[in-house]
N, C-alpha and C positions, 0 to 999 in steps of 0.2 A: 686647550684641554684643561686649563686651570692649574697646571703645575709647571714649575720652572725646570726646563730641560736644556742640556747643552749650553749654547751661548746666550740663552735668554736671560735678561736681567730681571724680568717680572713676567707674570702670566695671570691676568685677571679673568680669563675665561671668555673674553670677547675681543672683537676687532675694532672697537670704538676708539677713535682718536680723541684726545683732549680729556681723558679721564685719568691720566697719570701713567698708564701703561699702554704704549702704542700698539698698533696692529702687528708690528714686527717684534713685539715683546721687549721693547726698550723703554727704560724709564724716561718719561717726558720731562723737559725742563720745567723747573718750578714745582716739582713733585718729589715726594719721598714715598717709597713703597716698602712694605714689610711683608716678607714671605711667611706664609702660615703653612707651607707644605712640609709635612713631617711624615716620616714612615709610621705606618700604623701597625698595631699588633694583630690586625685582622688577618684571617686566612686569605691568602692570595699570592700572586706572583711576587718575586723579589722586588720588583720596581713599583709595587702598589703603594700609592700615597693617598693620604686623605685628600678630599677635593675641596677643602676650604681655599677659596681664591685669595690671591694677593690683595692686600688692602693698600690703596694708594691715596694719599691726601696731599692737598696743595701746601707748599711751604708758605707760611704767612710772613714773608720778608719783603717789605717795601724797599724798592731800589735794586732788586735783583734782575730786572728786565722782563720778568714774567708776571702777567696780571693774574692774580689768584684771589680767591676769597672775596672780600669786600672792596678790593682795589678797583678804582675806576680807571686807572692808568698806571703804568710803571715804565718810566723812561730810563731806568738804570742808574738813577742818582737820587739824592735826597736834597735837591735844591728847589727853593721856591722861585717863582717868577719865570719859569720856562714852559708853563702850560700844565705841567704835572707837579703838584706840590710835594713837599717832603713827606706828607702822609698819604701819598698816592691817590689824591683826589684831583679831578680836572679843575683847573683854576678858572675863575670868572673871565669870560671873553675868549676862551680857548676851546678848541675841539681836538681830540686825539684819535688817531686811527688804531687799527688792530695789529700794527706791525710789531716785530720784536727787535729792539725795544720800541715802545710806543713813540710815535712822532706827533708832537703837539704843535699846532699853529694857531694864530689868532683866527677868530671867526671871519674877520675881514679878509685875511690872507687866503683862507680856505675858499671863500666865495670867489675871490679873484682867480684862484687856481682853477676852480670848476668852470668859470666863464672862459678862461683861456683854453682849457681842454675841449669845451663845447665848440668854440670858434675853430680850433684846429681840426676837430672831427668834421665840421661843416665844410671847411676848405678841402679836406681830403675827399669828401663825398663829391664836391664839385669837380675835382680833378678826375675822379672816376666816371663822371657823367651822371651821377645821381641814380636814383631809383629807376626812373624810366629808361635810362640808358641800359641798365643791367637787365631790365625786364623785356625790353623791346629791341635789343640789338643796336642800340645807339640812336634809334629814332624816337623822338618825343612826340607822342600822339596828342592830338587835341582831345580835351576831356570828353567831348561829345562822341568821339570815335572809339572810345575804349570798349 
């Protein structure tokens, strides 16, 4: 409703995640919210407040584990050489995921990880009997008989 009530930490009038004020009206990590809800002098019930919404903005702090603003990554430290630089930029030869904090690995390691995951998924599918087994009760039909 746009006003902070009860146990709410913020209320920006929507249920969007990732804008600083969560759907549960909690301040999200990496954000600061300022409440603009003030009693008005307008005629109305005693709990009538203005409907200017809370304003939430990202903290621009590199190294706090929350990617905000212009940060390409934020792994929770200000060290170079681990994939995410001291200025929160992805370092050459690395890729970083969307975890909190960011997990950065070399591109080569990422490719190897993806290949291992693909191989594992293929092995699991073989154990299950594959697509045809699931579709035809364990009988693999000849292509011409489908």
